[in-house]
Every structure is written in C-alpha cells, then in structure tokens.
C-alpha positions as a printed NumPy array, in Angstrom:
array([[ 85.686, -77.335,  -1.809],
       [ 86.149, -76.903,  -5.667],
       [ 87.712, -79.357,  -8.106],
       [ 91.347, -79.001,  -8.514],
       [ 94.41 , -80.264, -10.703],
       [ 97.79 , -80.042,  -9.003],
       [101.028, -80.4  , -10.91 ],
       [104.097, -78.957,  -9.204],
       [107.089, -80.371, -11.068],
       [109.809, -78.093,  -9.834],
       [112.707, -79.828,  -8.078],
       [113.746, -77.919,  -5.14 ],
       [117.319, -78.262,  -3.473],
       [117.37 , -76.563,  -0.114],
       [120.213, -76.088,   2.399],
       [123.666, -75.022,   2.831],
       [125.967, -74.745,  -0.012],
       [123.401, -76.253,  -2.508],
       [124.181, -73.507,  -5.09 ],
       [127.446, -74.995,  -5.579],
       [126.012, -78.012,  -7.329],
       [124.345, -76.064,  -9.952],
       [126.62 , -77.372, -12.916],
       [125.984, -81.059, -12.018],
       [122.248, -80.359, -11.609],
       [122.063, -78.654, -14.94 ],
       [124.194, -81.077, -17.035],
       [121.705, -83.516, -17.921],
       [119.259, -80.855, -19.112],
       [121.573, -78.288, -21.196],
       [124.593, -77.818, -23.229],
       [124.445, -73.932, -23.207],
       [122.988, -71.742, -20.524],
       [121.959, -68.236, -20.338],
       [123.133, -66.74 , -16.928],
       [120.658, -64.208, -16.093],
       [120.958, -61.891, -13.028],
       [120.276, -58.314, -11.781],
       [123.135, -55.923, -10.542],
       [126.603, -56.369,  -9.45 ],
       [125.716, -57.715,  -5.915],
       [126.259, -61.356,  -6.997],
       [129.656, -60.588,  -8.006],
       [130.568, -58.708,  -4.931],
       [129.338, -61.474,  -2.806],
       [131.212, -64.147,  -4.646],
       [128.074, -66.052,  -5.818],
       [128.913, -65.313,  -9.444],
       [132.39 , -66.893,  -9.154],
       [130.814, -69.845,  -7.361],
       [128.118, -70.457,  -9.976],
       [130.148, -69.912, -13.036],
       [132.934, -72.126, -11.506],
       [130.289, -74.988, -11.235],
       [129.102, -74.49 , -14.749],
       [132.557, -74.684, -16.143],
       [133.499, -77.827, -14.084],
       [130.387, -79.493, -15.682],
       [131.563, -78.464, -19.066],
       [128.59 , -76.248, -19.612],
       [128.8  , -73.394, -21.902],
       [127.243, -70.11 , -20.868],
       [126.452, -66.593, -22.115],
       [125.239, -63.897, -19.494],
       [122.607, -61.056, -19.368],
       [122.661, -58.882, -16.195],
       [120.788, -55.659, -15.676],
       [117.353, -56.966, -14.292],
       [115.676, -54.273, -11.977],
       [112.762, -54.46 ,  -9.802],
       [109.633, -54.508, -11.788],
       [111.427, -56.221, -14.584],
       [111.515, -54.573, -17.935],
       [110.15 , -56.068, -21.158],
       [112.834, -54.253, -22.996],
       [115.504, -56.328, -21.246],
       [113.359, -59.352, -21.953],
       [113.581, -58.618, -25.68 ],
       [117.131, -58.393, -25.599],
       [117.525, -61.712, -23.693],
       [115.376, -63.412, -26.38 ],
       [117.463, -62.285, -29.219],
       [120.665, -63.141, -27.222],
       [119.27 , -66.814, -26.668],
       [118.327, -67.123, -30.34 ],
       [121.742, -65.952, -31.532],
       [123.696, -68.087, -29.183],
       [121.618, -71.365, -29.32 ],
       [120.865, -71.372, -25.55 ],
       [118.801, -74.293, -24.308],
       [118.138, -73.388, -20.684],
       [118.073, -70.27 , -18.613],
       [119.528, -70.011, -15.231],
       [118.152, -67.183, -13.064],
       [120.296, -66.063, -10.171],
       [118.354, -63.706,  -7.992],
       [114.858, -62.863,  -6.786],
       [111.491, -62.721,  -8.165],
       [112.247, -60.071, -10.85 ],
       [115.178, -61.995, -12.173],
       [113.237, -65.23 , -12.31 ],
       [110.164, -63.556, -13.86 ],
       [112.278, -61.932, -16.415],
       [113.927, -65.386, -17.239],
       [110.445, -66.914, -17.597],
       [109.536, -64.196, -20.007],
       [112.658, -64.883, -22.169],
       [112.025, -68.516, -21.952],
       [108.598, -68.391, -23.562],
       [109.505, -65.594, -25.877],
       [112.276, -67.634, -27.446],
       [109.72 , -70.228, -28.359],
       [106.996, -68.067, -29.673],
       [106.436, -65.993, -32.724],
       [105.804, -62.277, -32.525],
       [106.519, -59.817, -29.771],
       [106.668, -61.322, -26.21 ],
       [104.592, -58.338, -24.97 ],
       [101.621, -59.69 , -26.812],
       [101.444, -62.876, -24.741],
       [100.862, -60.621, -21.759],
       [ 98.435, -58.209, -23.319],
       [ 96.296, -60.907, -25.332],
       [ 96.904, -63.903, -22.889],
       [ 97.777, -66.192, -25.747],
       [ 98.486, -69.735, -24.624],
       [101.842, -71.099, -25.059],
       [102.718, -74.739, -25.963],
       [106.352, -74.544, -24.812],
       [109.173, -72.525, -23.222],
       [112.924, -73.098, -22.59 ],
       [113.423, -74.793, -19.322],
       [114.362, -72.334, -16.476],
       [116.325, -73.1  , -13.305],
       [116.89 , -70.667, -10.401],
       [119.262, -69.853,  -7.567],
       [117.194, -67.889,  -5.158],
       [118.823, -64.878,  -3.469],
       [115.722, -63.01 ,  -2.373],
       [112.65 , -64.904,  -0.877],
       [109.523, -62.972,  -1.862],
       [107.774, -63.598,  -5.017],
       [107.748, -67.344,  -4.853],
       [108.527, -67.392,  -8.591],
       [111.005, -70.195,  -7.95 ],
       [108.371, -72.785,  -8.27 ],
       [105.312, -70.831,  -9.429],
       [103.729, -70.994, -13.152],
       [103.677, -67.059, -13.345],
       [105.681, -64.249, -14.439],
       [105.057, -60.377, -14.245],
       [106.879, -57.776, -16.255],
       [106.577, -53.991, -16.854],
       [106.194, -52.323, -20.163],
       [107.899, -48.952, -19.286],
       [106.738, -47.21 , -22.645],
       [103.159, -48.125, -21.871],
       [103.239, -47.799, -18.168],
       [101.644, -51.258, -17.88 ],
       [102.629, -53.996, -15.535],
       [100.872, -57.498, -16.446],
       [101.182, -61.068, -15.482],
       [101.288, -64.227, -17.438],
       [100.729, -67.831, -16.238],
       [101.413, -71.31 , -17.796],
       [102.307, -74.709, -16.766],
       [105.442, -74.383, -19.146],
       [106.786, -71.807, -16.91 ],
       [107.239, -73.633, -13.654],
       [111.02 , -73.859, -13.311],
       [112.714, -77.325, -13.899],
       [114.629, -76.972, -10.602],
       [115.304, -74.31 ,  -7.948],
       [118.175, -74.009,  -5.414],
       [117.541, -72.417,  -2.125],
       [120.345, -71.737,   0.213],
       [119.279, -69.485,   3.138],
       [122.861, -68.515,   3.523],
       [122.472, -66.476,   0.473],
       [120.037, -64.225,   2.278],
       [122.36 , -63.075,   4.888],
       [123.407, -59.918,   3.222],
       [119.877, -58.641,   2.383],
       [119.1  , -55.02 ,   3.408],
       [116.134, -54.592,   5.799],
       [113.953, -52.994,   3.311],
       [114.238, -55.876,   0.818],
       [113.448, -58.272,   3.657],
       [110.309, -56.307,   4.609],
       [109.034, -56.051,   1.144],
       [109.638, -59.731,   0.575],
       [107.631, -60.732,   3.675],
       [104.821, -58.486,   2.664],
       [104.769, -59.994,  -0.86 ],
       [104.637, -63.384,   0.307],
       [101.975, -62.761,   2.891],
       [ 99.879, -61.189,   0.122],
       [100.204, -64.395,  -1.883],
       [ 98.545, -66.217,   0.946],
       [ 95.889, -63.575,   1.372],
       [ 94.841, -63.653,  -2.149],
       [ 94.16 , -67.347,  -1.808],
       [ 92.866, -67.279,   1.803],
       [ 90.088, -64.732,   1.621],
       [ 87.536, -66.613,  -0.238],
       [ 83.648, -67.429,  -0.358],
       [ 84.268, -71.031,  -0.922],
       [ 83.228, -73.082,   1.918],
       [ 84.456, -76.488,   3.47 ],
       [ 88.058, -75.56 ,   2.919],
       [ 89.331, -76.416,   6.487],
       [ 92.631, -78.065,   5.471],
       [ 93.747, -75.225,   3.054],
       [ 92.465, -72.592,   5.625],
       [ 94.807, -74.146,   8.244],
       [ 97.698, -74.437,   5.906],
       [ 97.313, -70.666,   5.139],
       [ 97.024, -69.597,   8.697],
       [ 99.997, -71.569,   9.61 ],
       [102.198, -70.42 ,   6.896],
       [101.298, -66.836,   7.721],
       [101.921, -67.126,  11.422],
       [105.368, -68.846,  10.726],
       [106.404, -66.237,   8.262],
       [105.678, -63.345,  10.619],
       [107.116, -64.807,  13.607],
       [110.387, -65.771,  11.788],
       [110.369, -62.355,   9.879],
       [110.741, -60.589,  13.182],
       [113.693, -62.966,  14.12 ],
       [115.401, -62.165,  10.777],
       [114.848, -58.618,  11.205],
       [116.766, -58.765,  14.459],
       [119.61 , -60.972,  13.207],
       [119.913, -61.15 ,   9.375],
       [122.334, -64.169,   9.892],
       [119.602, -66.317,  11.717],
       [119.916, -69.266,   9.504],
       [117.082, -71.303,  11.012],
       [114.553, -68.309,  10.984],
       [115.566, -67.769,   7.267],
       [114.824, -71.469,   6.641],
       [111.192, -70.771,   7.777],
       [110.79 , -67.357,   5.834],
       [112.483, -68.545,   2.816],
       [110.485, -72.025,   2.348],
       [107.406, -70.049,   3.485],
       [107.509, -67.698,   0.681],
       [107.861, -70.853,  -1.751],
       [104.836, -72.449,  -0.137],
       [102.887, -69.207,  -0.288],
       [103.078, -69.15 ,  -4.195],
       [103.438, -72.713,  -5.475],
       [ 99.612, -73.198,  -5.619],
       [ 99.356, -75.47 ,  -2.696],
       [ 97.539, -73.017,  -0.446],
       [ 94.952, -72.191,  -3.15 ],
       [ 93.671, -75.728,  -3.888],
       [ 89.9  , -76.235,  -4.122],
       [ 89.099, -72.392,  -3.218],
       [ 88.127, -69.528,  -5.322],
       [ 90.844, -66.999,  -5.172],
       [ 90.818, -63.197,  -5.149],
       [ 93.919, -61.233,  -6.52 ],
       [ 92.32 , -57.842,  -6.3  ],
       [ 95.145, -56.316,  -4.255],
       [ 97.775, -57.518,  -6.781],
       [ 95.827, -56.116,  -9.649],
       [ 95.439, -52.81 ,  -7.709],
       [ 99.209, -52.691,  -6.876],
       [100.431, -53.397, -10.183],
       [ 99.297, -49.947, -11.28 ],
       [101.377, -48.275,  -8.46 ],
       [104.299, -50.163,  -9.827],
       [103.686, -49.366, -13.355],
       [103.429, -45.795, -12.97 ],
       [105.455, -45.026,  -9.799],
       [107.913, -47.869,  -9.854],
       [107.318, -48.558,  -6.213],
       [108.527, -51.775,  -4.495],
       [105.812, -54.414,  -4.995],
       [105.742, -55.526,  -1.404],
       [105.625, -51.942,   0.037],
       [102.709, -51.268,  -2.382],
       [100.789, -54.285,  -1.085],
       [101.502, -53.379,   2.429],
       [ 99.662, -50.198,   1.765],
       [ 96.702, -51.507,  -0.126],
       [ 96.007, -54.695,   1.696],
       [ 94.68 , -53.357,   4.987],
       [ 92.635, -50.702,   3.064],
       [ 91.253, -53.454,   0.818],
       [ 90.356, -55.435,   3.923],
       [ 88.532, -52.566,   5.372],
       [ 86.469, -52.019,   2.169],
       [ 85.37 , -55.521,   1.5  ],
       [ 85.284, -57.34 ,   4.894],
       [ 81.478, -57.016,   5.338],
       [ 81.049, -59.271,   2.157],
       [ 82.19 , -62.202,   4.282],
       [ 82.703, -61.015,   7.755],
       [ 83.182, -64.528,   9.15 ],
       [ 86.13 , -65.006,   6.932],
       [ 87.929, -61.853,   8.508],
       [ 86.928, -62.787,  12.114],
       [ 88.501, -66.148,  11.428],
       [ 91.79 , -64.275,  10.032],
       [ 91.724, -61.846,  13.191],
       [ 91.475, -64.655,  15.668],
       [ 93.585, -67.443,  14.115],
       [ 96.321, -65.401,  12.656],
       [ 96.546, -62.011,  14.364],
       [ 95.485, -63.419,  17.748],
       [ 92.535, -61.206,  18.507],
       [ 90.328, -61.9  ,  21.47 ],
       [ 86.93 , -60.444,  21.957],
       [ 83.221, -60.993,  21.915],
       [ 81.847, -62.835,  18.796],
       [ 78.759, -60.58 ,  19.332],
       [ 80.804, -57.755,  17.985],
       [ 82.475, -59.269,  15.019],
       [ 83.112, -55.805,  13.433],
       [ 85.303, -54.914,  16.391],
       [ 87.407, -58.155,  16.086],
       [ 87.906, -57.635,  12.41 ],
       [ 88.983, -53.9  ,  12.746],
       [ 91.352, -54.966,  15.53 ],
       [ 92.779, -57.671,  13.281],
       [ 93.385, -55.151,  10.587],
       [ 95.065, -52.771,  13.061],
       [ 97.392, -55.48 ,  14.04 ],
       [ 98.383, -56.372,  10.508],
       [ 99.195, -52.629,   9.978],
       [101.187, -52.738,  13.199],
       [103.103, -55.695,  11.936],
       [103.809, -53.995,   8.808],
       [104.979, -50.801,  10.656],
       [107.306, -52.901,  12.809],
       [108.964, -54.247,   9.541],
       [109.395, -50.635,   8.559],
       [106.862, -50.766,   5.757],
       [104.947, -47.784,   4.667],
       [101.201, -47.376,   5.638],
       [100.011, -44.841,   3.149],
       [100.185, -43.924,  -0.534],
       [101.673, -40.598,   0.427],
       [104.679, -42.382,   1.979],
       [105.108, -44.02 ,  -1.389],
       [105.25 , -40.486,  -2.949],
       [101.658, -41.08 ,  -4.613],
       [ 99.355, -38.144,  -4.437],
       [ 95.74 , -37.961,  -5.576],
       [ 96.489, -36.853,  -9.194],
       [ 96.463, -40.238, -10.864],
       [ 94.263, -42.531,  -8.424],
       [ 91.395, -42.383, -10.943],
       [ 93.545, -43.127, -13.91 ],
       [ 95.097, -46.194, -12.027],
       [ 91.589, -47.269, -10.905],
       [ 90.431, -47.176, -14.465],
       [ 93.444, -49.114, -15.738],
       [ 93.231, -51.722, -13.198],
       [ 89.767, -52.687, -14.138],
       [ 90.398, -52.228, -17.897],
       [ 87.764, -49.424, -17.95 ],
       [ 90.464, -47.292, -19.704],
       [ 90.483, -49.83 , -22.606],
       [ 86.712, -49.965, -22.976],
       [ 86.487, -53.606, -21.445],
       [ 86.041, -53.218, -17.813],
       [ 86.525, -56.539, -15.942],
       [ 86.051, -56.145, -12.096],
       [ 88.917, -57.097,  -9.928],
       [ 88.604, -59.881,  -7.272],
       [ 86.239, -62.595,  -6.369],
       [ 85.469, -62.196,  -2.697],
       [ 83.911, -58.882,  -3.738],
       [ 83.745, -57.706,  -7.337],
       [ 85.488, -54.332,  -7.619],
       [ 84.844, -51.92 , -10.247],
       [ 86.879, -48.89 , -11.025],
       [ 84.873, -46.78 ,  -8.607],
       [ 85.388, -49.384,  -5.864],
       [ 89.065, -49.468,  -6.601],
       [ 89.2  , -45.702,  -6.409],
       [ 87.581, -45.823,  -2.978],
       [ 90.282, -48.272,  -1.764],
       [ 93.01 , -45.987,  -3.094],
       [ 91.462, -43.177,  -1.304],
       [ 91.288, -45.053,   1.903],
       [ 95.097, -45.832,   1.529],
       [ 96.131, -42.328,   0.722]])
C-alpha cells in the first residue's frame, strides 16, 4: 500500500428537503452568489423557485448564469468569469449535475487567476486559490460534488481536458435524492456508467496489499449496480436512489483510491470521443471500458479474476483464469446493455475515420510529446487505436 494524504473538506447534507436550506447554509460564507445551472428543467420542476426563495430569505444577493450543456464549454466559463468579476460575486452555487459543477469550478478558479482559464487546463499551472463553490446535486454521476477535479471542453480546439486542485473541492454539497425522480432513463444509465468507471480507474491496479480499498471498491460497485436496476424499474424509489446517489459521491471523492496506483486510461480515451463527437461521457465509457479490459487484462490477470468473482459473481475453475475474466467482462457488457447503454462505437455514430486521430491526441503524440495513458498497462497511441478498434 502506498503513502497517501487524505483531505476531504466538503460538507455534505443528505436527505429530503435539504435543498431548501441552501440560503441558511451559504449565509456565513457569502454576500453575493452566482447561481449557475443548465437548461430550463430546474425552473419547470420548481427547484429554481425553491433555491432563489431560500437565498432571498437569507438576504443573499445573486446573479445567474444558465446554459451549461453536457461536456461543459470553456466559452461559457469565460462568460461566467467576466460576470463574477463585474458583479463582485464571492461564491458560486452550482445547481445541476457534474457538467454544471465542473463549469462552476472552472469559473471559480478563473476569477482568481490571471490570463485565460484554458491555459490552466493545457499547461496544468498550479493555483493557490479559487472562489468557494457550493452545489445542489440534481444528477448523480460525476462525483464532482465532493471531488477536487473539473473537466471542460474547448469547442474550437476540439479538446476536452481535466484539472485538479485541493482548492476546487466544494465548500458544501446538498444531495436530496427526491431531486433525481424526474431524470430520464438515458441520463440514469449514463450516470451509473460514469460512477462505475470512477471506481474501475482506481480499482484496477498493480499495487499490492490493498485489501481494505479493494473491498470498498467492490462493495460500492455491487451496491450501485443492484440499486441502479431498482431505480431503472421505479424512478421514484427513494431508498434505491439513496444508495446510487451516495455511491456516486463515494466513487469519486478519493476514498476508494487511497494507497493505490490508479489508472485513468479509459477516461483519457473517452475524452477524445466527447471532444470530437460530443457523446455522453457515460455512454462512451460503457463502450470503451470492456474493450480496455479485454486488451489489458493479461498484464494483471489476478486482478481481473478478483473482479469477475467478487463483483460480477462469476464461478469457474481457477485453472482457467482467462475464462473467468472473459465471463466477467461479458457480464459487465450485459449489465450495460440492460441499462440501455451502447456496446459499440458505431452505436455512438463513430466510424473508423478518426480513430487514429483520437488515439494520437489522447496520448499527446499529435502534439509531439507522447505520454502513455494508464498505469496498469502503459498505453501508447498504437495501443489506444487497438482498443478503439475492439470497441468499434
């Protein structure tokens, strides 16, 4: 097990009607708030009225910026930075899912930094401060409500990049599972695939003596999968949503990755799909993850046997580990299919024409400084291309 430094300062308020307390919660921390959200759904559902009423009751001024889309755009981030500076905003309240929260984090650090915010993503310049961010989660998936990361898309450059800093962990996050009742099934499925991938990226490791975090990863995966099926059958199942929603937070707040080398190759490969084809992140991960497993598993077959047995419930002879692993991968594909997720790149509308372009961009070969993806097995652009082909 490796050394680690765990610091998760985000306060999480969980349960029914907790979103109605947002004004009281923010009052000690801000005088003027940027209310950041996506489309019109929060107004149609009544959530907008509840949030703004709570802010007004606590005498908090606010300005608003909507329009966040999946794979959030840096162009809107720049607009938010300018608005915050003009209005003297001292806290950003993100009401939405991972895209809204990631956009809010980008605005928060951009306000406090000189130069263009995109330079932080491209050059990974360290930051020393950011505006505080609070969240009201409406789509459990990305785990951004307590993570230290943000991912945005530069539509002009067709690039999707991430950035991480301890300064980007939200101050507080409100999670009321009742707010998930109106989600369409495709968003539920994409969210489940995303949170499962956050666990896979930590779980599949070459680090040994990680029994505790192995078990935490496996339990969280089984819990999410079991209750995702329940939610898919009854979108108003509060108890099942509690398990899925909080599971998404645990999946990405760094707890499950403690003391172990992590991978993150699948996310790196998927970001190219989202950047060029604007596909849903979870859908892209559902396609790529089984293909990645198939390509890399012999690097550490024991880890994949453990996954197949402990998570996917595969039984078989340990004298034939390849068969156990392949059955585990098949069952994972079957679960994704049951959730209505795609199995191939072609189902996402992606043909062979840009596979090599994406592989070279993913590893940095395009920019003359190739850095292989992943740690379980180092993947160069030729490897990434083969995985794309397996998934096509």
